[in-house]
Structures are given as structure tokens and as C-alpha cells.
GUPA-462598 format. One line per field, with one value per residue: x, y, z of N, C-alpha, C in turn; residue number from 1. Coordinates in nm, 4 decimals, always signed. Layout:
BEGIN
nc1: [X	...];
nc2: [Y	...];
nc3: [Z	...];
cac1: [X	...];
cac2: [Y	...];
cac3: [Z	...];
cc1: [X	...];
cc2: [Y	...];
cc3: [Z	...];
num: [NUM	...];
This chain:
BEGIN
nc1: [+0.4754	+0.5340	+0.3827	+0.4937	+0.5852	+0.8244	+1.1782	+1.4610	+1.7994	+1.9086	+2.0914	+1.9763	+1.9518	+2.0347	+1.8025	+1.7530	+1.8542	+1.9351	+1.8091	+1.5468	+1.5271	+1.5382	+1.3082	+1.0982	+1.1420	+1.0872	+0.8367	+0.7774	+0.8320	+1.0599	+1.1419	+0.9430	+0.7383	+0.5451	+0.3468	+0.4617	+0.4590	+0.5477	+0.7964	+0.7244	+0.7614	+0.7484	+0.5685	+0.6652	+0.5548	+0.5157	+0.7796	+0.9061	+0.7748	+0.8554	+1.0812	+0.9577	+0.8204	+1.0197	+1.1467	+1.3906	+1.7017	+1.9969	+2.0724	+2.1796	+2.1450	+1.9268	+1.5595	+1.3914	+1.2082	+1.1411	+1.3033	+1.1858	+1.1350	+1.2850	+1.2878	+1.1657	+1.2695	+1.5027	+1.6398	+1.6738	+1.8487	+2.0713	+2.1503	+2.2138	+2.4348	+2.6067	+2.6494	+2.8135	+3.0507	+3.1268	+3.2948	+3.2319	+3.1881	+3.3306	+3.3146	+3.4346	+3.2322	+2.9011	+2.7508	+2.5348	+2.4237	+2.3895	+2.2539	+2.2371	+1.9194	+1.8166	+1.8282	+2.0533	+2.2096	+2.5501	+2.8470	+3.1695	+3.5255	+3.7138	+3.5361	+3.5504	+3.5130	+3.2356	+3.1426	+3.2331	+3.0757	+2.8259	+2.8723	+2.9105	+2.6549	+2.5056	+2.6139	+2.6278	+2.3715	+2.2277	+2.1175	+1.8696	+1.7156	+1.4568	+1.4586	+1.4534	+1.1668	+1.0999	+0.9660	+1.0365	+1.3131	+1.3170	+1.2079	+1.4102	+1.6136	+1.5417	+1.6488	+1.9412	+2.1741	+2.5040	+2.7152	+2.8326	+2.6581	+2.4214	+2.4984	+2.5329	+2.2710	+2.1414	+2.2677	+2.2531	+2.0145	+2.0025	+2.1401	+2.3319	+2.5678	+2.8653	+3.1444	+2.9868	+2.8371	+2.7095	+2.6883	+2.4118	+2.1751	+1.8618	+1.6839	+1.4995	+1.2705	+1.2933	+1.3759	+1.2397	+1.4275	+1.4217	+1.3674	+1.5609	+1.7730	+1.6371	+1.5155	+1.7396	+1.8301	+1.6152	+1.6350	+1.8859	+1.8278	+1.6808	+1.8414	+1.9935	+2.2812	+2.5142	+2.6300	+2.9652	+3.2535	+3.0912	+2.9323	+2.8819	+2.7561	+2.5743	+2.3284	+2.0070	+1.7312	+1.4678	+1.1175	+0.8665	+0.5500	+0.1938	+0.0832	+0.2735	+0.4853	+0.8016	+0.9394	+1.1454	+1.2490	+1.4362	+1.7423	+2.0925	+2.3994	+2.7189	+2.9992	+3.2336];
nc2: [-0.6724	-0.7497	-0.6504	-0.7253	-0.9510	-1.0495	-0.9780	-0.7706	-0.6712	-0.3800	-0.1470	+0.1717	+0.4769	+0.7704	+1.0345	+1.2730	+1.4142	+1.1969	+0.9728	+1.0595	+1.0580	+0.7761	+0.6863	+0.8190	+0.7266	+0.4498	+0.4623	+0.4202	+0.5018	+0.3956	+0.4816	+0.5529	+0.4341	+0.4759	+0.5458	+0.7203	+0.9728	+0.8792	+0.9615	+1.1112	+0.8904	+0.6749	+0.3756	+0.3329	+0.2346	-0.0409	-0.1140	-0.0841	-0.2482	-0.4943	-0.4343	-0.2460	-0.3070	-0.3485	-0.1109	+0.1561	+0.0357	-0.1380	-0.4721	-0.6310	-0.8318	-1.0703	-1.0830	-1.2466	-1.4757	-1.4643	-1.6981	-1.9696	-1.8790	-1.6490	-1.2900	-0.9668	-0.7585	-0.8787	-0.9112	-0.6437	-0.5607	-0.7225	-0.6290	-0.3664	-0.4119	-0.5326	-0.3142	-0.1413	-0.2683	-0.3125	-0.1692	+0.1343	+0.1496	+0.2266	+0.3216	+0.4166	+0.5439	+0.5476	+0.3824	+0.3614	+0.0473	-0.2282	-0.5282	-0.8122	-0.8276	-0.6173	-0.3123	-0.1438	+0.0477	+0.0364	-0.0034	+0.1495	+0.0927	-0.0123	-0.2561	-0.4115	-0.3465	-0.2988	-0.5545	-0.6860	-0.5759	-0.6741	-0.9521	-0.9783	-0.9115	-1.1215	-1.3555	-1.3046	-1.2479	-1.4681	-1.6562	-1.5615	-1.6162	-1.7988	-2.1271	-2.1611	-2.2645	-2.5767	-2.5240	-2.2570	-2.2862	-2.4546	-2.2853	-2.0955	-2.2627	-2.3098	-2.1135	-2.0150	-2.1406	-2.1699	-2.4382	-2.3501	-2.1445	-2.2855	-2.4299	-2.2208	-2.1280	-2.3434	-2.3455	-2.0786	-1.9739	-1.8128	-1.7509	-1.5614	-1.4669	-1.3736	-1.4608	-1.4596	-1.2367	-0.9259	-0.5978	-0.3852	-0.1388	-0.1750	-0.0782	-0.1471	-0.4078	-0.7029	-0.6097	-0.5921	-0.7117	-0.5565	-0.3087	-0.2175	-0.0345	+0.2088	+0.2305	+0.2555	+0.5099	+0.6643	+0.6292	+0.7451	+1.0104	+1.0830	+1.0524	+1.1820	+1.3735	+1.1361	+0.9772	+1.0474	+1.0183	+0.6961	+0.6201	+0.3738	+0.4020	+0.3396	+0.0968	-0.0490	-0.1782	-0.3410	-0.4025	-0.6271	-0.5354	-0.5913	-0.5511	-0.6418	-0.4765	-0.3199	-0.1391	+0.1021	+0.0271	+0.0935	+0.2783	+0.2153	+0.3344	+0.2650	+0.2060	+0.0747];
nc3: [+1.6970	+1.3562	+1.0450	+0.8137	+0.5590	+0.4572	+0.4819	+0.3992	+0.3316	+0.2080	-0.0015	-0.0116	-0.1674	+0.0215	+0.1202	-0.1378	-0.4590	-0.6191	-0.5047	-0.5417	-0.8214	-0.8722	-0.7359	-0.8727	-1.1321	-1.1068	-0.9939	-0.7309	-0.4007	-0.1880	+0.0570	+0.3094	+0.1729	-0.0661	-0.3570	-0.6459	-0.9044	-1.2321	-1.4871	-1.8100	-2.0107	-2.2873	-2.2389	-1.9821	-1.7457	-1.7855	-1.8456	-1.6030	-1.4285	-1.3079	-1.1266	-0.9623	-0.7200	-0.5349	-0.5031	-0.5482	-0.5306	-0.4111	-0.3777	-0.0816	+0.1190	+0.0120	-0.0065	+0.2641	+0.4722	+0.8230	+1.0333	+1.2424	+1.5782	+1.5617	+1.5738	+1.4671	+1.6216	+1.7133	+1.4716	+1.3982	+1.6048	+1.5538	+1.3025	+1.3635	+1.5274	+1.3426	+1.1730	+1.3177	+1.3083	+1.0482	+0.7756	+0.5899	+0.2308	-0.0932	-0.4361	-0.7640	-0.9093	-1.0584	-1.3376	-1.6246	-1.7243	-1.9461	-1.8623	-1.9867	-2.1069	-1.9652	-1.7672	-1.5465	-1.2849	-1.2248	-1.0218	-1.0772	-1.1032	-0.8135	-0.6519	-0.4304	-0.1589	-0.1445	-0.2049	+0.0211	+0.2242	+0.1448	+0.1673	+0.4425	+0.5350	+0.4228	+0.5467	+0.8307	+0.9102	+0.8520	+1.0228	+1.0810	+0.8646	+0.7260	+0.5875	+0.2325	+0.0487	-0.1269	-0.3616	-0.4091	-0.4421	-0.6660	-0.8581	-0.8853	-0.9760	-1.2335	-1.3826	-1.5737	-1.4222	-1.2868	-1.1618	-0.9241	-0.8531	-0.8085	-0.5830	-0.3984	-0.3907	-0.2692	-0.0170	+0.0815	-0.0007	-0.2226	-0.5406	-0.6206	-0.4660	-0.2772	-0.4679	-0.6908	-0.6808	-0.7915	-0.7538	-0.8070	-0.9154	-1.0027	-1.2953	-1.4914	-1.6029	-1.8070	-2.1336	-2.4588	-2.7391	-2.9746	-2.8792	-2.7138	-2.7593	-2.7890	-2.5364	-2.3741	-2.4552	-2.3642	-2.0862	-2.0376	-2.0976	-1.8799	-1.6592	-1.3634	-1.2510	-1.1738	-0.8715	-0.7832	-0.6237	-0.5664	-0.2713	-0.0299	+0.2490	+0.4394	+0.5412	+0.4751	+0.6498	+0.5130	+0.4584	+0.3362	+0.2453	+0.2992	+0.0515	-0.1174	-0.1794	-0.1049	+0.1747	+0.3451	+0.6680	+0.8607	+0.8798	+0.8880	+0.9839	+0.8570	+1.0454	+1.0982];
cac1: [+0.4619	+0.5407	+0.2891	+0.5728	+0.6000	+0.9659	+1.2709	+1.5801	+1.8950	+1.9353	+2.1366	+1.8802	+2.0170	+1.9775	+1.7184	+1.8223	+1.8195	+1.9554	+1.6985	+1.4241	+1.5256	+1.5024	+1.1692	+1.0085	+1.1590	+1.0178	+0.6992	+0.7599	+0.9264	+1.0837	+1.1505	+0.8085	+0.6451	+0.4310	+0.3548	+0.4925	+0.4332	+0.6609	+0.8175	+0.6479	+0.8416	+0.6608	+0.5672	+0.7490	+0.4915	+0.5470	+0.9245	+0.9522	+0.6825	+0.9241	+1.1556	+0.8871	+0.7810	+1.1349	+1.1981	+1.5238	+1.7882	+2.0960	+2.0550	+2.2923	+2.0929	+1.7977	+1.4415	+1.3780	+1.1149	+1.2080	+1.2999	+1.1142	+1.2036	+1.3514	+1.1966	+1.2105	+1.3560	+1.6330	+1.7024	+1.7168	+1.9652	+2.1842	+2.1952	+2.2787	+2.5667	+2.6879	+2.6831	+2.9238	+3.1728	+3.1550	+3.3382	+3.1656	+3.2581	+3.3263	+3.3599	+3.4630	+3.1085	+2.7994	+2.7256	+2.4232	+2.4784	+2.3001	+2.2796	+2.1509	+1.8121	+1.7611	+1.9200	+2.0797	+2.3279	+2.6514	+2.9633	+3.2941	+3.6440	+3.7275	+3.4095	+3.5752	+3.4517	+3.0910	+3.1237	+3.2555	+2.9549	+2.7210	+2.9057	+2.8839	+2.5089	+2.4586	+2.6559	+2.6041	+2.2279	+2.1607	+2.0408	+1.7330	+1.6490	+1.3923	+1.5009	+1.3659	+1.0861	+1.1412	+0.9084	+1.1198	+1.4404	+1.2945	+1.1882	+1.5431	+1.6948	+1.5016	+1.7353	+2.0645	+2.2685	+2.6246	+2.7230	+2.8605	+2.5364	+2.3284	+2.5465	+2.4993	+2.1260	+2.1068	+2.3183	+2.2208	+1.8824	+2.0156	+2.2584	+2.4258	+2.6366	+3.0106	+3.2114	+2.8848	+2.7631	+2.7369	+2.6031	+2.3446	+2.0474	+1.7823	+1.5990	+1.3936	+1.2610	+1.3466	+1.3361	+1.2450	+1.5516	+1.4052	+1.3419	+1.6610	+1.8484	+1.5505	+1.4989	+1.8637	+1.8288	+1.5158	+1.6908	+1.9938	+1.7677	+1.6218	+1.9379	+2.0562	+2.4242	+2.5308	+2.7299	+3.1044	+3.2477	+2.9710	+2.9589	+2.7866	+2.7889	+2.4700	+2.2445	+1.8678	+1.6436	+1.3431	+1.0160	+0.7645	+0.4177	+0.0868	+0.0563	+0.3841	+0.5901	+0.8976	+0.9620	+1.2546	+1.2094	+1.5376	+1.8757	+2.2038	+2.5255	+2.8329	+3.1027	+3.3437];
cac2: [-0.7706	-0.6842	-0.6958	-0.7492	-1.0950	-1.0790	-0.8696	-0.7693	-0.5636	-0.3114	-0.0089	+0.2642	+0.6080	+0.8633	+1.1357	+1.3682	+1.4113	+1.0630	+0.8907	+1.1076	+1.0039	+0.6347	+0.6713	+0.8616	+0.6381	+0.3238	+0.4869	+0.3766	+0.5611	+0.2943	+0.5568	+0.5957	+0.3418	+0.5406	+0.5582	+0.8542	+0.9873	+0.8473	+1.0575	+1.0878	+0.8058	+0.5727	+0.2388	+0.3218	+0.1532	-0.1804	-0.1328	-0.0833	-0.3255	-0.5968	-0.3825	-0.1432	-0.3498	-0.3463	+0.0245	+0.1846	-0.0221	-0.2403	-0.5819	-0.6791	-0.9642	-1.0787	-1.1024	-1.3738	-1.4832	-1.4920	-1.8371	-1.9945	-1.8339	-1.5212	-1.1762	-0.8449	-0.6867	-0.9438	-0.8773	-0.5036	-0.5531	-0.7848	-0.5408	-0.2533	-0.4595	-0.5494	-0.1835	-0.0770	-0.3459	-0.3188	-0.0389	+0.1832	+0.1154	+0.3309	+0.2917	+0.5411	+0.6079	+0.4587	+0.3985	+0.2853	-0.0769	-0.3329	-0.6598	-0.8941	-0.7507	-0.5194	-0.2033	-0.1126	+0.1283	-0.0475	+0.0739	+0.1396	+0.0912	-0.1205	-0.2838	-0.5112	-0.3037	-0.3227	-0.6990	-0.7264	-0.5386	-0.7703	-1.0829	-0.9729	-0.9170	-1.2568	-1.4583	-1.2742	-1.2408	-1.5842	-1.7303	-1.5081	-1.6530	-1.9291	-2.1963	-2.1475	-2.3831	-2.6475	-2.4530	-2.1390	-2.3332	-2.5052	-2.1699	-2.0402	-2.3583	-2.3056	-2.0180	-2.0712	-2.1284	-2.2520	-2.5301	-2.2694	-2.0719	-2.3836	-2.4584	-2.1049	-2.1278	-2.4457	-2.3107	-1.9436	-1.9346	-1.7172	-1.7948	-1.4556	-1.4175	-1.3908	-1.4368	-1.4462	-1.1140	-0.8034	-0.4915	-0.3080	-0.0744	-0.2121	+0.0268	-0.2026	-0.5505	-0.7454	-0.5214	-0.6608	-0.6842	-0.4509	-0.1805	-0.1938	+0.0887	+0.3218	+0.2402	+0.3112	+0.6547	+0.7246	+0.6325	+0.8448	+1.1440	+1.1099	+1.0362	+1.2990	+1.3535	+1.0181	+0.9975	+1.0252	+0.8728	+0.6341	+0.5757	+0.2877	+0.4391	+0.2908	-0.0109	-0.0326	-0.2919	-0.3173	-0.5042	-0.6442	-0.5055	-0.6822	-0.5315	-0.6982	-0.3782	-0.3039	-0.0052	+0.1114	+0.0260	+0.1647	+0.2944	+0.1908	+0.3885	+0.1755	+0.2812	-0.0138];
cac3: [+1.5891	+1.2261	+0.9422	+0.6937	+0.5375	+0.4335	+0.5114	+0.3159	+0.3601	+0.0821	-0.0100	-0.0714	-0.1597	+0.1187	+0.0577	-0.2236	-0.6013	-0.6745	-0.4555	-0.6061	-0.9575	-0.8709	-0.6938	-0.9797	-1.2467	-1.0801	-0.9509	-0.5924	-0.3058	-0.0860	+0.1836	+0.3418	+0.1108	-0.1323	-0.5023	-0.6970	-1.0481	-1.3183	-1.5962	-1.9334	-2.1003	-2.3446	-2.1869	-1.8636	-1.6417	-1.8148	-1.8383	-1.4641	-1.3458	-1.2288	-1.0114	-0.8865	-0.5855	-0.4452	-0.4899	-0.6025	-0.4275	-0.4423	-0.2833	-0.0022	+0.1555	-0.0569	+0.0786	+0.3351	+0.5833	+0.9505	+1.0763	+1.3669	+1.6982	+1.5389	+1.5792	+1.4012	+1.7153	+1.7116	+1.3443	+1.4090	+1.6934	+1.4859	+1.1949	+1.4286	+1.5705	+1.2222	+1.1165	+1.3902	+1.2851	+0.9042	+0.7242	+0.4686	+0.1067	-0.1954	-0.5716	-0.8371	-0.9502	-1.1132	-1.4810	-1.6790	-1.7783	-1.9946	-1.8050	-2.0705	-2.1697	-1.8726	-1.7369	-1.4063	-1.2561	-1.1611	-0.9794	-1.1525	-1.0188	-0.7161	-0.5836	-0.3268	-0.0336	-0.1545	-0.1951	+0.1594	+0.2989	+0.1093	+0.2233	+0.5866	+0.5537	+0.3881	+0.6424	+0.9717	+0.9376	+0.7941	+1.1239	+1.0827	+0.7389	+0.7153	+0.4652	+0.1157	+0.0190	-0.2477	-0.4766	-0.4331	-0.4956	-0.8022	-0.9460	-0.9100	-1.0515	-1.3741	-1.4498	-1.6288	-1.3116	-1.2867	-1.0485	-0.8050	-0.8179	-0.7506	-0.4471	-0.3158	-0.3757	-0.1705	+0.1162	+0.1272	-0.0485	-0.3329	-0.6159	-0.6598	-0.3467	-0.2725	-0.5958	-0.7945	-0.6504	-0.8666	-0.7013	-0.9116	-0.8854	-1.1196	-1.3524	-1.5768	-1.6226	-1.9365	-2.2433	-2.5884	-2.8112	-3.0747	-2.8123	-2.6103	-2.7868	-2.7589	-2.3918	-2.3193	-2.4802	-2.2750	-1.9505	-2.0316	-2.0996	-1.7485	-1.5508	-1.3033	-1.2313	-1.0903	-0.7652	-0.8190	-0.6112	-0.5101	-0.1346	+0.0394	+0.3864	+0.5290	+0.4895	+0.5149	+0.6710	+0.4409	+0.4795	+0.2326	+0.2973	+0.2587	-0.0913	-0.1933	-0.2046	+0.0037	+0.2284	+0.4418	+0.8087	+0.9390	+0.8195	+0.9806	+0.9324	+0.8699	+1.1184	+1.1329];
cc1: [+0.4562	+0.4329	+0.3606	+0.6007	+0.7446	+1.0482	+1.3917	+1.6720	+1.9387	+2.0242	+2.0239	+1.9407	+1.9533	+1.8949	+1.7998	+1.7847	+1.8327	+1.8437	+1.5672	+1.4136	+1.4777	+1.3577	+1.0740	+1.0220	+1.0783	+0.8717	+0.6717	+0.8721	+0.9446	+1.0983	+1.0121	+0.7007	+0.5238	+0.4552	+0.3845	+0.4739	+0.5604	+0.6771	+0.7412	+0.7353	+0.7496	+0.6793	+0.6427	+0.6864	+0.5226	+0.6969	+0.9727	+0.8665	+0.7553	+1.0004	+1.0770	+0.8612	+0.8956	+1.1855	+1.3389	+1.6269	+1.8975	+2.0867	+2.1861	+2.2606	+1.9517	+1.6819	+1.4330	+1.2673	+1.1929	+1.1944	+1.2274	+1.1985	+1.2743	+1.2477	+1.2542	+1.3014	+1.4955	+1.7096	+1.7531	+1.8444	+2.0887	+2.2383	+2.2629	+2.4196	+2.6596	+2.7370	+2.7988	+3.0560	+3.2162	+3.1876	+3.2542	+3.2517	+3.2407	+3.3748	+3.3765	+3.3367	+3.0086	+2.7826	+2.6023	+2.4788	+2.3661	+2.3438	+2.1874	+2.0482	+1.7454	+1.8700	+1.9321	+2.1941	+2.4251	+2.7734	+3.0841	+3.4114	+3.6438	+3.5965	+3.4264	+3.5082	+3.3017	+3.0617	+3.1420	+3.1371	+2.8445	+2.7479	+2.8795	+2.7341	+2.4558	+2.4898	+2.6099	+2.4559	+2.1545	+2.0823	+1.8965	+1.6517	+1.5869	+1.4373	+1.4007	+1.2893	+1.1392	+1.0863	+0.9918	+1.2535	+1.4246	+1.2761	+1.3220	+1.6265	+1.6601	+1.5812	+1.8622	+2.1754	+2.3903	+2.6217	+2.7481	+2.7350	+2.4316	+2.3684	+2.5140	+2.3490	+2.0835	+2.1474	+2.2642	+2.0846	+1.8836	+2.1436	+2.3671	+2.4875	+2.7865	+3.0738	+3.1137	+2.8032	+2.8059	+2.6385	+2.5416	+2.2155	+1.9605	+1.6901	+1.4849	+1.3818	+1.3222	+1.2878	+1.3414	+1.3677	+1.5378	+1.3806	+1.4580	+1.7413	+1.7652	+1.5301	+1.6248	+1.8687	+1.7313	+1.5681	+1.7968	+1.9386	+1.7113	+1.7227	+1.9838	+2.2082	+2.4413	+2.6421	+2.8709	+3.1928	+3.1116	+3.0061	+2.8461	+2.8188	+2.6842	+2.3938	+2.1046	+1.8038	+1.5108	+1.2466	+0.9170	+0.6269	+0.3144	+0.0507	+0.1712	+0.4969	+0.6776	+0.9078	+1.0772	+1.1963	+1.3088	+1.6675	+1.9820	+2.3321	+2.6379	+2.9496	+3.2233	+3.4771];
cc2: [-0.6991	-0.7377	-0.7153	-0.8989	-1.1371	-0.9547	-0.8822	-0.6598	-0.5071	-0.1889	+0.0681	+0.4031	+0.6955	+0.9696	+1.2390	+1.3460	+1.2714	+0.9690	+0.9311	+1.0566	+0.8591	+0.6114	+0.7069	+0.7720	+0.5093	+0.3432	+0.4441	+0.4339	+0.4630	+0.3578	+0.6120	+0.5126	+0.4069	+0.5463	+0.7030	+0.8541	+0.9585	+0.9514	+1.0175	+1.0173	+0.6970	+0.4359	+0.2223	+0.2344	+0.0054	-0.2077	-0.1507	-0.1700	-0.4243	-0.5392	-0.2884	-0.1847	-0.3415	-0.2049	+0.0356	+0.1414	-0.1075	-0.3480	-0.6165	-0.8170	-0.9731	-1.1064	-1.2423	-1.3621	-1.5106	-1.6397	-1.8492	-1.9500	-1.7016	-1.4091	-1.0583	-0.7646	-0.7474	-0.9137	-0.7340	-0.4918	-0.6115	-0.6956	-0.4170	-0.2916	-0.4775	-0.4143	-0.1160	-0.1516	-0.3493	-0.1788	+0.0045	+0.1529	+0.2274	+0.2750	+0.4237	+0.6164	+0.5028	+0.4876	+0.3173	+0.1657	-0.1662	-0.4651	-0.7578	-0.8060	-0.6549	-0.4205	-0.1825	-0.0130	+0.0396	+0.0370	+0.0496	+0.1431	-0.0275	-0.1381	-0.3842	-0.4737	-0.3268	-0.4716	-0.7481	-0.6902	-0.6404	-0.9063	-1.0870	-0.9818	-1.0573	-1.3556	-1.4283	-1.2687	-1.3680	-1.6660	-1.6812	-1.5553	-1.7914	-1.9961	-2.1740	-2.2772	-2.4509	-2.5788	-2.3304	-2.1793	-2.3813	-2.3905	-2.1070	-2.1326	-2.3581	-2.2026	-2.0866	-2.0555	-2.2178	-2.3454	-2.4530	-2.1960	-2.1646	-2.4157	-2.3429	-2.0978	-2.2257	-2.4034	-2.1786	-1.8940	-1.8395	-1.7500	-1.6899	-1.3899	-1.4428	-1.3650	-1.4238	-1.3170	-1.0015	-0.6977	-0.4131	-0.2483	-0.0877	-0.0985	-0.0265	-0.3530	-0.5840	-0.6595	-0.6003	-0.6175	-0.5683	-0.3136	-0.1362	-0.0658	+0.2116	+0.3406	+0.2972	+0.4626	+0.7258	+0.7334	+0.7414	+0.9873	+1.1825	+1.1071	+1.1704	+1.2801	+1.2378	+1.0395	+0.9619	+1.0939	+0.8257	+0.5772	+0.4884	+0.3028	+0.3934	+0.1783	+0.0074	-0.1680	-0.2566	-0.4326	-0.5069	-0.6303	-0.6068	-0.6657	-0.5802	-0.6015	-0.3583	-0.1577	-0.0111	+0.1148	+0.1020	+0.1706	+0.2776	+0.2430	+0.2893	+0.2526	+0.1953	+0.0352];
cc3: [+1.4544	+1.1328	+0.8086	+0.6804	+0.5154	+0.4647	+0.4190	+0.3656	+0.2258	+0.1051	-0.0757	-0.0584	-0.0523	+0.0485	-0.0192	-0.3686	-0.6603	-0.6312	-0.5222	-0.7495	-0.9575	-0.8334	-0.8070	-1.1022	-1.2275	-1.0414	-0.8084	-0.5069	-0.1912	+0.0528	+0.2140	+0.2741	+0.0474	-0.2828	-0.5398	-0.8487	-1.1270	-1.4287	-1.7215	-2.0359	-2.1554	-2.2788	-2.0549	-1.7554	-1.6625	-1.8018	-1.6945	-1.3724	-1.2557	-1.1100	-0.9213	-0.7421	-0.4855	-0.4181	-0.5468	-0.4990	-0.4910	-0.3360	-0.2138	+0.0561	+0.0997	+0.0385	+0.1383	+0.4389	+0.7111	+0.9856	+1.2099	+1.4869	+1.6842	+1.5317	+1.5024	+1.4937	+1.7177	+1.5847	+1.3459	+1.4908	+1.6249	+1.3748	+1.2523	+1.4736	+1.4506	+1.1706	+1.1892	+1.3708	+1.1389	+0.8528	+0.6050	+0.3465	+0.0053	-0.3276	-0.6455	-0.8751	-0.9949	-1.2618	-1.5193	-1.7548	-1.8307	-1.9323	-1.8765	-2.1396	-2.0715	-1.8334	-1.5862	-1.4003	-1.1795	-1.1251	-1.0688	-1.0552	-0.9238	-0.6391	-0.4698	-0.1952	-0.0321	-0.1392	-0.0527	+0.2487	+0.2720	+0.1718	+0.3730	+0.6140	+0.5276	+0.4998	+0.7848	+1.0083	+0.8966	+0.8958	+1.1327	+0.9623	+0.7486	+0.5865	+0.3520	+0.0937	-0.1074	-0.3720	-0.5116	-0.4942	-0.6394	-0.9010	-0.9823	-0.9988	-1.1998	-1.4525	-1.4969	-1.5250	-1.3322	-1.1656	-0.9186	-0.7589	-0.7580	-0.6076	-0.3531	-0.2903	-0.2671	-0.0302	+0.1690	+0.0790	-0.1655	-0.4079	-0.6355	-0.5364	-0.3618	-0.4095	-0.7123	-0.7790	-0.7436	-0.8204	-0.8161	-0.8570	-1.0105	-1.1632	-1.4371	-1.5539	-1.7573	-2.0478	-2.3739	-2.6681	-2.9088	-3.0129	-2.7251	-2.6338	-2.7532	-2.6102	-2.3269	-2.3378	-2.3874	-2.1315	-1.9396	-2.0284	-1.9634	-1.6341	-1.4947	-1.3053	-1.1324	-0.9880	-0.8125	-0.7142	-0.5589	-0.3735	-0.0831	+0.1874	+0.4867	+0.4602	+0.5450	+0.5394	+0.6057	+0.4647	+0.3652	+0.2942	+0.2491	+0.1114	-0.1792	-0.2219	-0.0797	+0.0464	+0.3278	+0.5826	+0.8949	+0.8600	+0.9273	+0.9165	+0.9581	+0.9318	+1.1551	+1.0815];
num: [1	2	3	4	5	6	7	8	9	10	11	12	13	14	15	16	17	18	19	20	21	22	23	24	25	26	27	28	29	30	31	32	33	34	35	36	37	38	39	40	41	42	43	44	45	46	47	48	49	50	51	52	53	54	55	56	57	58	59	60	61	62	63	64	65	66	67	68	69	70	71	72	73	74	75	76	77	78	79	80	81	82	83	84	85	86	87	88	89	90	91	92	93	94	95	96	97	98	99	100	101	102	103	104	105	106	107	108	109	110	111	112	113	114	115	116	117	118	119	120	121	122	123	124	125	126	127	128	129	130	131	132	133	134	135	136	137	138	139	140	141	142	143	144	145	146	147	148	149	150	151	152	153	154	155	156	157	158	159	160	161	162	163	164	165	166	167	168	169	170	171	172	173	174	175	176	177	178	179	180	181	182	183	184	185	186	187	188	189	190	191	192	193	194	195	196	197	198	199	200	201	202	203	204	205	206	207	208	209	210	211	212	213	214	215	216	217	218	219	220	221	222	223	224];
């Protein structure tokens, strides 16, 4: 029996310099589930408060509770089966990107393969997802959603799937407009050499702990 309240399928960088950067920047090591020291950047704890609980990751299937009758063992088996049928994906590289008033690393070049991995995770694992509550749906609907995004939210529990999906590794929460240029400079000063090309060769099953933070439960190599 798991003590995790929700589960998600993420890309989390394999152990190495890139993963270490993300863990230290956010202050949370999703691999092993532990706090780590952040760099000496002004206000970094507040800047990274929103994404910290999830760890350094790219979302493939967003967090969900298990539906009635479904088990963690069953989810593990289904993800293992998916991994042997889905091909790894690759993009030209990653770049620092402003997404509105927050920052993330996003892939460059052809991202169709990444989108296909995400779509497979969304659809093939959806039988394990308990329906979102009306309160959860209402909270999402308060955002500036398009008609297509509302339809996806209703059907899949999340608005940013399929043609609305954009793969990203979040680095900050919302940054005040008068600070955004300075924050960008601070991030760039801390960035390591970014992967080029960027390979999405494995997916991670992650679980939300009792303290609300996520950790990697298992990695699955994509071999399709």
C-alpha cells in the first residue's frame, strides 16, 4: 500500500550535472525526495516556491489520484508496458524561455516526438485517474482557458494536453513585472551547459508524499 496521495508521469533528468542544477535551483531533489541547498540568488526561495514541490521535471501526465479499484502495482505495470511500446523522443536542445511572467526551459526544433510521448501517457494511463472534483475543475476554469482547453479539462482533468501541450521544465513561479529582467539574468548566470540535443529517453512515475512534495518512484526506459 502506498502512502502517496497522487501520482504523475514526468520527465526528470537522469542523474548528472543537469539534474543537479535543477535540484539545487528549486531546493528539492525529486530523485530520492530530499531538500538541497539553493544557490545564493536574491529572493530565490520565494521565486521557486511554486514549482519546488514538484521538483525539476517536465510534465507528461499531470498529477492524479488513483480511481476506485486501481492500484499502484497496476499503474506500475501499465507504465512499464507503455514504455516498451513508445519510442524515445529528441529535440535540438533546450533554451531558457519566458512564459508570460515565469521562466522555464523549453525544447527547440521538432517537438512532435515529445508530444507523442505525452499523448500516450495521457490516454493510455487515464483509466487509473480518478475524476477531478468539481472544486478542482472550477479552480482550473478560473484561468483564461480557451473552449478547447475547457473541453480537455472536462474529459482529461487537465487543459494543456494534445494540441494544447507545451513541454517545459519550470524554474520559477510568477515573477513581478519589474523584476523579470533581473531574474532572467540571475537564471542565466546559474545555468549549466544545456543538453544539445535534448533526449527524452525515459519517463518517471512520481508520487506526492504526505508533505505535499513529489519524488521519483521508478524510471522506465522508452524502447518502442
